[in-house]
N, C-alpha and C positions, 0 to 999 in steps of 0.2 A: 555681505545682506547679495542675496540676489533677487531679488524681488524687481519686477520690474517700474519704469518711471507710471505707468499707466496707475499698476496698482498701488506703489506708493503715493499718488496723487487722487486715487478712487475715481477715476474718468472713467466714464458712464461704457458700458458693455451690452449692447446689444443682444436682449431676449425676443425682440420681436421688430417686424419690416412694418414703415407706416405706407402702402401703394402710395399716398399721396406726395410723400418730400423723399419721397427715394427711387435715386437712377442707378443703372449699370454701366458701367465702363467696360467699352471692349480695348484693348490697347491693339496695337498694330501685329493682328494675325494676317500678317502679307505673307506673301508667295515668297520673297526675299526669307523668310525663314521657315524657309520648307523646301521646297528647290530650285533657291539661289546659293548665294558667296558663306550665308547662314546659320550655317541648317544648323535646329533644336533639335539634340534626343530626344527629351521629353515633348516636343511639338505638340504630335494627335494628340495624346492624353490632356495637355489642356486647349488644345484644341474642342475637342469633345466635353469637356465638362467645361468648358464657355457658352461655349451650346446649346448646351443644359440649363444653366443659365437662366440664356437669353432668353429659353423657350417659357422658362419658370417666368423671368420679367415680364413676358409678350403677353402671357396667361393673366398675369394679376394689374394687367395697364400700366406697367412701369413705363418709366422715358426709360430707354436705350439709345445709346451715344456707341458707333466707329468710328475710333481716332486710325488715321493712319498716317505713315508717314511717306513723306514727297519729297526725294531728295532731288539736285540738279538731272536738267535731260540730258543723257547720255551721257552721268553720272556711272562712281563705283555700287552704287547701292541705293536702291528703291527710285529708280531712276525714272525720273516723271514721263508718264505714258509707255512705259513698261511695263510687262508681263509681273515682274517680280515688285512694283507697288502697289500692285490689284490687291481685293483685299482676300486672304483661301474661301475657294467656292462654298465651301461650307459652311463657312460665317461672313455670310455678305449682309451688305443691311436688306432690312425690308423698304415699306413703303413708308409702314409709318416710326419707322427709326431715323435719326438726325446722323448727319457724313459727315466729320470734316477733318479736313487733310492738317496736318502742324510742317513745321522743318524743321522743330526743333526736338528736344532731348522731350523736354517738359509740354504735357497736355494742355499747359495753360498759357502757354510762353505767348505762341504764334497763333492760336484758334481763338474765338469769341464764348470759349466755353462755360467758362464762370457766368458771363452775362445767360448764354440760356439759361443753365441750373435755377439763376438767382430769379429768373422768370416763372420757373415755372416752378417758383419756392425746396427747390432743394435742400435739403438738409444732410443724408445719409450717397456716400457716396458705395456703392458695388465694385471692384474692382479687378476685369481680369486681364492680361496682359501679357505681350513680347517683348523685350526680355527683363526678367524678377528683377535686376541689379538694376537696369538700368528705366526703362519707358517707365512702368512700374513702379517704380522706387522713386520716381523725382517726381510723380502725379500725389501720391504719397504725402510727401514735401509739401510739396506747391499747396495743396489742401489746407492746408494749416495755418498757411497764410494771409487768411484775409480776416483777419482779428473777427468781432462780431458776423462776421460772415462764412465764417470756417466749414469743416463743414466735419461732422464722422467718415472717418473712414476704413471699410472693411473691403479686406485681399480677400481675396478664394485662393487660399495655398495651392490649391491642385487641378487651376487654373490660370496658373500663372507657371513658365521656367525660362531658363534660359541655356550657354553656352559655356563650355570650357573655352577659358581665357589667361592670358599668359600676365605671369604677377610683374609688379617690379623688381624683385631682388631675381628674379629669372627662370623660378618654376615657375609651376604650372595650377591653378587653381581648377579642378575638375567639377564641371555644368551643375551636380545636384549639390555639394558641398556651398560653393558658392548661392545658390538660390535659398537654402536651408539657413547660412547665415543671413543671406539679405530679410530674409523674412522674421528672424531673431533680432533685427537693428527695427525693423518697422512696428515690429510690437513691443518694442520696447517705451518706445512715444509717439508713433504717429499713430496709428494702426490697429486695429481687431483683427488680430489674422483666423482663419477660420477653415478649414478645410468645405467644397462646394456641400456636401451630400448635408450636414450644419449647417450650410445655407437655406438651403432649400426647403430642411426642416421649420425652419424659423417660420412662428406664423403670421402672418398677411393681418391685419387691419388697415380700414379705409382711413 
């Protein structure tokens, strides 16, 4: 049987978005992934699609959360106060957006994201970010751990990206394979995975 767990359990599939209960999460679009030590081969295209989603959310009055990773001052990655920890200039937070700083892989674990979402009665999360297999996957997992307050998660496949990494067996997993296999795993049970264009085509209702 090749059906996903979501298909077997008849998990809800979004055919529209409710403006009042939907939020966009933009995760770790920071300089470290573009001009730092962790360049993402498909980072520019993911950034462009995330920007399209951001403009769409703004046009419909949906909350937008920019979540950035901040490491230790002087550290090797995302060092606090450094240019590498700053958001990419093409996807910086507007005055009406929320900016959250985390120091964990999970966007929920070291921020008050859940409390802020609950205060706004958010039920659906649109997720875009870097890296697919790491912080994007983590937010999809954690969004399902709140019992009755858990979220419906929609991951924008082409507004996420990752890099090649060394495998446990001495090989190397190329960035596209790792990205696609992570999305397959998320789509099995944790999230609805869609292209940005298809998300933008969903009707938005009050």
